[in-house]
VOPAGU-2260 file (C-alpha; in pm, 1 decimal, decimal comma):
REM VOPAGU-2260
SITE   aa  ch    i         X         Y         Z
SITE  MET   A    0   18133,4   -1122,8   10965,8
SITE  ILE   A    1   17907,0    -865,0   11128,8
SITE  LYS   A    2   17546,7    -961,3   11062,1
SITE  ARG   A    3   17291,2    -710,7   10943,0
SITE  GLU   A    4   17058,3    -776,9   11237,1
SITE  THR   A    5   17345,8    -720,1   11480,4
SITE  LEU   A    6   17436,0    -391,1   11316,9
SITE  LEU   A    7   17073,7    -272,8   11319,9
SITE  GLU   A    8   17032,1    -363,0   11686,7
SITE  ALA   A    9   17354,8    -182,0   11778,8
SITE  MET   A   10   17266,1     136,0   11589,4
SITE  TYR   A   11   16912,9     147,8   11728,0
SITE  ASN   A   12   17024,1      98,7   12088,2
SITE  ALA   A   13   17312,5     344,2   12052,7
SITE  ILE   A   14   17088,4     628,4   11940,0
SITE  ARG   A   15   16815,1     532,7   12189,2
SITE  LEU   A   16   17066,8     538,2   12473,7
SITE  GLY   A   17   17213,8     860,1   12338,4
SITE  ALA   A   18   16874,4    1023,8   12379,8
SITE  THR   A   19   16800,5     882,4   12724,4
SITE  LYS   A   20   17132,5     854,2   12913,5
SITE  MET   A   21   17373,0    1135,1   12993,5
SITE  PRO   A   22   17736,5    1035,6   12927,3
SITE  PRO   A   23   17936,5     993,3   13250,8
SITE  ASP   A   24   18196,8    1257,9   13164,7
SITE  ILE   A   25   17920,9    1512,0   13090,3
SITE  ARG   A   26   17749,8    1438,6   13420,7
SITE  ARG   A   27   18075,1    1484,3   13612,6
SITE  ALA   A   28   18145,2    1813,6   13433,7
SITE  LEU   A   29   17796,4    1947,1   13512,6
SITE  GLN   A   30   17835,4    1847,5   13876,9
SITE  ARG   A   31   18166,4    2036,2   13891,4
SITE  ALA   A   32   18000,0    2339,5   13735,0
SITE  LEU   A   33   17717,9    2319,3   13989,3
SITE  ALA   A   34   17972,3    2323,2   14272,7
SITE  GLU   A   35   18139,1    2632,7   14121,8
SITE  GLU   A   36   17838,4    2850,3   14044,5
SITE  THR   A   37   17701,3    3093,0   14304,3
SITE  ASP   A   38   17416,4    3263,1   14119,0
SITE  PRO   A   39   17083,1    3100,1   14220,9
SITE  MET   A   40   16951,8    3090,7   13864,4
SITE  ALA   A   41   17272,4    2931,8   13733,8
SITE  LYS   A   42   17259,4    2664,6   14001,9
SITE  LYS   A   43   16890,4    2597,0   13938,6
SITE  HIS   A   44   16948,3    2542,5   13565,7
SITE  LEU   A   45   17219,0    2284,7   13636,8
SITE  GLU   A   46   17015,7    2112,3   13906,0
SITE  ILE   A   47   16717,8    2075,6   13672,1
SITE  SER   A   48   16936,9    1941,7   13389,4
SITE  LEU   A   49   17082,4    1677,6   13619,1
SITE  GLN   A   50   16737,0    1590,9   13753,8
SITE  ASN   A   51   16609,0    1550,4   13397,0
SITE  ALA   A   52   16896,6    1312,9   13326,2
SITE  ASP   A   53   16812,4    1108,5   13637,0
SITE  MET   A   54   16446,2    1083,6   13536,1
SITE  SER   A   55   16535,0     988,9   13178,7
SITE  GLU   A   56   16756,4     701,0   13295,4
SITE  LYS   A   57   16458,5     570,0   13493,6
SITE  GLY   A   58   16241,0     570,9   13180,9
SITE  ASN   A   59   16066,2     901,7   13239,1
SITE  GLY   A   60   16116,1    1108,1   12924,2
SITE  LEU   A   61   16438,7    1209,4   12750,1
SITE  VAL   A   62   16756,8    1381,7   12863,8
SITE  CYS   A   63   16628,6    1672,7   12650,4
SITE  ALA   A   64   16323,9    1689,2   12423,4
SITE  ASP   A   65   16511,8    1839,8   12127,3
SITE  THR   A   66   16686,8    1533,7   11986,3
SITE  GLY   A   67   16774,0    1733,3   11675,6
SITE  PHE   A   68   16995,8    1584,6   11406,9
SITE  PRO   A   69   17049,9    1203,1   11405,3
SITE  MET   A   70   17418,6    1132,2   11349,0
SITE  PHE   A   71   17637,7     821,6   11353,5
SITE  PHE   A   72   18017,6     810,6   11354,6
SITE  VAL   A   73   18135,6     459,3   11267,5
SITE  HIS   A   74   18491,4     332,8   11321,7
SITE  ILE   A   75   18561,9      14,4   11126,0
SITE  GLY   A   76   18834,6    -245,4   11176,6
SITE  ASN   A   77   19073,1    -310,4   10889,5
SITE  THR   A   78   18958,8    -674,4   10853,8
SITE  ALA   A   79   18589,0    -616,9   10930,3
SITE  GLN   A   80   18325,6    -755,8   10699,4
SITE  VAL   A   81   17957,9    -659,8   10697,1
SITE  GLU   A   82   17675,2    -874,8   10569,9
SITE  GLY   A   83   17552,3    -712,6   10248,4
SITE  GLY   A   84   17858,3    -488,4   10221,4
SITE  PHE   A   85   17928,9    -151,3   10375,7
SITE  GLN   A   86   17615,8       1,7   10221,6
SITE  THR   A   87   17432,8    -193,5   10491,5
SITE  ILE   A   88   17560,8      58,2   10747,2
SITE  GLN   A   89   17361,9     344,3   10591,0
SITE  GLN   A   90   17055,0     124,8   10552,3
SITE  CYS   A   91   17067,0      18,2   10916,5
SITE  ALA   A   92   17119,8     377,0   11029,5
SITE  GLU   A   93   16801,2     477,6   10848,8
SITE  GLU   A   94   16602,5     186,9   10991,2
SITE  ALA   A   95   16735,3     249,6   11341,4
SITE  THR   A   96   16652,8     620,2   11319,2
SITE  ALA   A   97   16301,2     556,2   11188,1
SITE  ARG   A   98   16234,7     303,2   11466,0
SITE  ALA   A   99   16370,2     531,0   11739,3
SITE  THR   A  100   16152,9     813,0   11602,5
SITE  ALA   A  101   15840,7     596,1   11587,9
SITE  GLU   A  102   15900,6     491,2   11948,9
SITE  CYS   A  103   15940,7     858,9   12055,7
SITE  PHE   A  104   16307,5     834,5   12152,7
SITE  LEU   A  105   16376,6    1087,5   11875,5
SITE  ARG   A  106   16155,0    1383,7   11792,7
SITE  PRO   A  107   16070,7    1408,9   11418,4
SITE  THR   A  108   16253,8    1735,2   11352,3
SITE  MET   A  109   16403,1    1677,7   11004,4
SITE  VAL   A  110   16220,3    1866,5   10727,4
SITE  HIS   A  111   16282,9    1953,7   10362,5
SITE  PRO   A  112   16478,2    2283,9   10363,3
SITE  LEU   A  113   16256,0    2452,4   10103,0
SITE  THR   A  114   15908,9    2299,2   10125,3
SITE  ARG   A  115   15944,9    2237,1   10504,1
SITE  LYS   A  116   15764,1    1907,5   10449,9
SITE  ASN   A  117   15822,7    1672,3   10741,9
SITE  PRO   A  118   15842,1    1299,1   10655,2
SITE  GLY   A  119   15786,1    1218,6   11022,7
SITE  ASP   A  120   16071,7     969,6   11055,0
SITE  ASN   A  121   16385,4    1188,9   11040,1
SITE  ILE   A  122   16484,8    1022,7   10711,8
SITE  GLY   A  123   16575,3    1219,9   10400,4
SITE  PRO   A  124   16865,3    1338,7   10185,9
SITE  GLY   A  125   17170,9    1357,8   10413,0
SITE  MET   A  126   16991,7    1229,5   10722,4
SITE  PRO   A  127   17071,0    1040,2   10925,6
SITE  LYS   A  128   17428,5    1155,7   10887,1
SITE  VAL   A  129   17667,6     859,6   10876,6
SITE  GLU   A  130   18043,6     910,2   10871,3
SITE  LEU   A  131   18280,4     615,8   10829,6
SITE  PHE   A  132   18636,8     591,3   10958,5
SITE  PHE   A  133   18853,8     298,1   10851,0
SITE  ASP   A  134   19100,2     351,5   11132,4
SITE  ARG   A  135   19082,9      52,0   11366,6
SITE  GLU   A  136   19257,3    -282,9   11391,0
SITE  GLY   A  137   19068,9    -610,3   11390,9
SITE  ASP   A  138   18733,2    -728,0   11261,5
SITE  GLY   A  139   18501,9    -523,0   11482,0
SITE  MET   A  140   18321,9    -190,8   11461,3
SITE  GLU   A  141   18250,5      99,1   11695,1
SITE  ILE   A  142   17938,7     309,6   11646,4
SITE  LEU   A  143   17897,5     643,8   11818,9
SITE  ALA   A  144   17543,7     778,6   11795,4
SITE  ALA   A  145   17493,3    1149,2   11859,5
SITE  PRO   A  146   17141,8    1295,9   11840,4
SITE  LYS   A  147   17264,5    1657,2   11827,7
SITE  GLY   A  148   17018,3    1918,9   11950,1
SITE  GLY   A  149   16896,2    2179,0   11704,7
SITE  GLY   A  150   16975,8    2481,4   11921,5
SITE  SER   A  151   17345,0    2402,5   11947,4
SITE  GLU   A  152   17370,7    2352,9   11571,9
SITE  ILE   A  153   17155,2    2648,2   11466,7
SITE  PHE   A  154   17298,9    2908,5   11703,8
SITE  GLY   A  155   17642,3    2756,2   11761,9
SITE  THR   A  156   17784,2    2723,2   11409,8
SITE  PHE   A  157   18030,2    2981,5   11275,6
SITE  TYR   A  158   18291,6    2993,7   10999,7
SITE  ARG   A  159   18538,2    3254,1   10883,3
SITE  MET   A  160   18819,9    3251,8   10629,8
SITE  MET   A  161   19076,7    3465,0   10807,5
SITE  PHE   A  162   19402,8    3605,7   10678,9
SITE  PRO   A  163   19726,2    3434,2   10786,9
SITE  ALA   A  164   19835,0    3771,2   10927,3
SITE  ASP   A  165   19541,2    3757,9   11172,2
SITE  GLY   A  166   19735,7    3486,4   11348,6
SITE  GLU   A  167   19660,7    3346,5   11690,8
SITE  ALA   A  168   19524,9    3677,2   11819,8
SITE  GLY   A  169   19265,9    3684,2   11542,7
SITE  ILE   A  170   19166,9    3324,4   11611,4
SITE  LYS   A  171   19117,7    3398,0   11981,9
SITE  LYS   A  172   18906,7    3706,2   11912,2
SITE  PHE   A  173   18685,6    3520,5   11666,2
SITE  VAL   A  174   18632,1    3217,8   11891,8
SITE  ILE   A  175   18550,4    3421,6   12202,3
SITE  GLU   A  176   18306,4    3638,4   12004,4
SITE  CYS   A  177   18139,5    3321,6   11874,8
SITE  ILE   A  178   18107,4    3180,8   12226,3
SITE  LYS   A  179   17952,9    3506,0   12349,5
SITE  ASP   A  180   17706,2    3516,1   12060,3
SITE  ALA   A  181   17615,8    3149,0   12103,2
SITE  CYS   A  182   17578,7    3141,2   12480,5
SITE  TYR   A  183   17407,2    3466,5   12575,2
SITE  ALA   A  184   17034,6    3423,7   12643,9
SITE  GLY   A  185   17101,4    3048,0   12660,3
SITE  LYS   A  186   17075,3    3002,5   12282,1
SITE  VAL   A  187   17293,0    2687,3   12263,8
SITE  CYS   A  188   17188,6    2566,1   12610,2
SITE  PRO   A  189   17518,7    2635,7   12785,6
SITE  PRO   A  190   17744,3    2530,8   12945,0
SITE  ALA   A  191   17841,2    2415,4   12597,6
SITE  ILE   A  192   18117,2    2201,9   12457,5
SITE  ILE   A  193   18286,7    2416,6   12195,7
SITE  GLY   A  194   18464,6    2254,8   11903,4
SITE  VAL   A  195   18707,2    2466,5   11700,6
SITE  GLY   A  196   18853,4    2363,5   11366,1
SITE  ILE   A  197   19158,1    2544,0   11229,9
SITE  GLY   A  198   19298,1    2482,1   10884,0
SITE  GLY   A  199   19211,0    2260,4   10589,7
SITE  THR   A  200   18941,2    2356,8   10338,9
SITE  ALA   A  201   18608,1    2508,4   10440,3
SITE  ASP   A  202   18428,7    2173,6   10467,9
SITE  LEU   A  203   18722,4    2001,7   10639,1
SITE  CYS   A  204   18752,9    2289,6   10885,1
SITE  MET   A  205   18386,1    2268,8   10984,7
SITE  GLY   A  206   18410,4    1892,0   11014,6
SITE  LEU   A  207   18706,2    1928,5   11250,0
SITE  ALA   A  208   18504,7    2164,4   11469,0
SITE  LYS   A  209   18202,4    1935,1   11484,1
SITE  LYS   A  210   18405,2    1625,3   11569,0
SITE  ALA   A  211   18601,4    1818,2   11831,5
SITE  ALA   A  212   18273,0    1913,7   11997,5
SITE  LEU   A  213   18110,2    1570,8   11977,2
SITE  LEU   A  214   18378,3    1304,4   11989,2
SITE  ARG   A  215   18618,8    1401,5   12266,3
SITE  PRO   A  216   18565,7    1332,9   12637,4
SITE  ILE   A  217   18557,8    1630,6   12873,1
SITE  GLY   A  218   18904,3    1704,8   13008,3
SITE  GLU   A  219   19102,9    1542,6   12726,2
SITE  HIS   A  220   19333,6    1787,1   12547,2
SITE  HIS   A  221   19493,9    1786,7   12204,3
SITE  LYS   A  222   19815,4    1586,6   12174,7
SITE  ASP   A  223   19999,8    1881,6   12020,5
SITE  PRO   A  224   20115,6    2093,5   12317,7
SITE  GLU   A  225   20075,6    2420,4   12125,4
SITE  VAL   A  226   19715,5    2335,1   12038,7
SITE  ALA   A  227   19651,1    2223,4   12397,7
SITE  ARG   A  228   19791,0    2555,0   12522,5
SITE  LEU   A  229   19551,7    2748,2   12300,3
SITE  GLU   A  230   19261,7    2533,6   12424,0
SITE  LYS   A  231   19342,3    2627,3   12782,0
SITE  GLU   A  232   19382,7    2997,5   12708,0
SITE  LEU   A  233   19047,3    3008,3   12528,0
SITE  TYR   A  234   18877,0    2813,2   12807,3
SITE  ASP   A  235   19013,8    3048,6   13072,4
SITE  ALA   A  236   18900,1    3349,7   12868,1
SITE  ALA   A  237   18549,4    3206,2   12820,9
SITE  ARG   A  238   18513,4    3173,2   13198,5
SITE  LYS   A  239   18560,4    3550,2   13230,0
SITE  LEU   A  240   18270,2    3645,8   13001,3
SITE  GLY   A  241   18023,8    3660,5   13290,5
SITE  ILE   A  242   17795,5    3408,6   13117,5
SITE  GLY   A  243   17682,6    3099,2   13304,7
SITE  PRO   A  244   17442,6    2807,0   13258,7
SITE  MET   A  245   17157,2    2881,4   13016,6
SITE  GLY   A  246   17282,6    3237,9   12978,2
SITE  SER   A  247   17250,6    3330,3   13344,9
SITE  ARG   A  248   17524,4    3512,9   13537,2
SITE  GLY   A  249   17815,8    3285,1   13607,8
SITE  ILE   A  250   18144,9    3142,7   13487,7
SITE  ASN   A  251   18047,2    2819,6   13313,3
SITE  ALA   A  252   17950,4    2931,0   12964,9
SITE  VAL   A  253   18144,2    2626,7   12843,3
SITE  LEU   A  254   18237,0    2282,4   12975,1
SITE  ALA   A  255   18531,6    2249,2   12739,1
SITE  ILE   A  256   18692,6    2406,1   12433,7
SITE  ASN   A  257   18836,8    2141,1   12203,2
SITE  LEU   A  258   19054,8    2235,2   11907,4
SITE  ASP   A  259   19164,9    2030,8   11610,1
SITE  VAL   A  260   19385,8    2134,7   11321,2
SITE  ALA   A  261   19469,8    2045,6   10962,7
SITE  VAL   A  262   19731,0    2180,0   10725,8
SITE  THR   A  263   19597,9    2447,4   10494,0
SITE  HIS   A  264   19694,1    2667,0   10199,7
SITE  THR   A  265   19974,4    2914,3   10262,3
SITE  ALA   A  266   19737,0    3203,5   10185,4
SITE  ALA   A  267   19455,7    3073,0   10407,3
SITE  LEU   A  268   19354,5    3060,4   10773,6
SITE  PRO   A  269   19008,8    2900,0   10793,0
SITE  VAL   A  270   18851,5    2881,9   11139,7
SITE  ALA   A  271   18522,7    2712,0   11232,1
SITE  VAL   A  272   18328,4    2685,9   11556,8
SITE  ASN   A  273   18062,3    2430,1   11640,3
SITE  ALA   A  274   17883,9    2396,5   11974,7
SITE  GLN   A  275   17736,1    2097,2   12155,0
SITE  CYS   A  276   17471,0    2161,6   12420,9
SITE  LEU   A  277   17512,3    2087,4   12791,0
SITE  VAL   A  278   17355,6    1739,6   12784,6
SITE  GLY   A  279   17623,1    1624,5   12537,7
SITE  ARG   A  280   17415,9    1338,9   12393,6
SITE  ARG   A  281   17625,3    1049,1   12263,8
SITE  TRP   A  282   17646,2     676,8   12325,6
SITE  ILE   A  283   17867,0     402,6   12185,6
SITE  ALA   A  284   17798,0      50,4   12061,9
SITE  ARG   A  285   18098,3    -175,4   12004,6
SITE  ILE   A  286   18048,0    -482,7   11787,5
SITE  SER   A  287   18299,8    -766,6   11782,8
SITE  GLY   A  288   18364,8    -980,0   11476,9
SITE  GLY   A  289   18172,7   -1250,1   11662,6
SITE  ASN   A  290   17861,6   -1024,8   11672,9
SITE  GLU   A  291   17874,6    -948,3   12042,4
SITE  ILE   A  292   17762,2    -594,1   12133,6
SITE  ASP   A  293   17885,2    -382,8   12421,3
SITE  TYR   A  294   17737,4     -41,4   12506,2
SITE  THR   A  295   17913,1     240,4   12688,2
SITE  GLY   A  296   17888,8     612,4   12750,9
SITE  ASP   A  297   18266,7     642,4   12788,4
SITE  LEU   A  298   18468,8     751,5   12486,9
């Protein structure tokens, strides 16, 4: 059985590491982008982002100050048991988030949408976001913490219910327009990871886009070859927009474009876009049934 104290420790460290360590695949992608760019401003933006990541790993500040929305994606083994039941996961997420905020690993950015009152601990209705997946074998658990920056969410979220007749051409036009709108002037802190959801209902479609942006390593493509083809075509098109790091001139407006799909109504073609900023904050804690914890930045 996974003990409550083990779960709390894992969730706290996962979100703390997510705010202070750049994932290895993100670092490699930024280094590749730096080698490609020729515009001095584009190169400088990437150099500074990588320098910030180096300083953060040494205990000097955060990968980026805007730690945004605290989110946890939890994959649970089919024989896993949790002390106190599965409601303990939400409780520990709240305690871990409050502690990380108090210790300045997370900035207190969550406010009431109407009164704008700030509780100061990033805790409130819907936050921290915790999503559970009962999709693993064994008695363990994997926790991915993603403190998602506000800029990428605010300026990088789009949804449209298209007509089936719009087809693939309509999807491409919509996605490229979204990338242009999100990345110019550096609004989502590009080069961004772009998640695209196609199909399902409105909420499912947006969820597909968010998970595609947050939960897939750079360079991994969809298993469906037709979806993978569309990913590549969109990525190649995005590199011709003339937008580079932080909105400067260049070719790396995006690090990746990740698509996911779900079946939908015959009269519908929902499409959603969600961006993740260039630092790609996420870190993983894996808990065994014996309460051993392993941390990694690799998906």
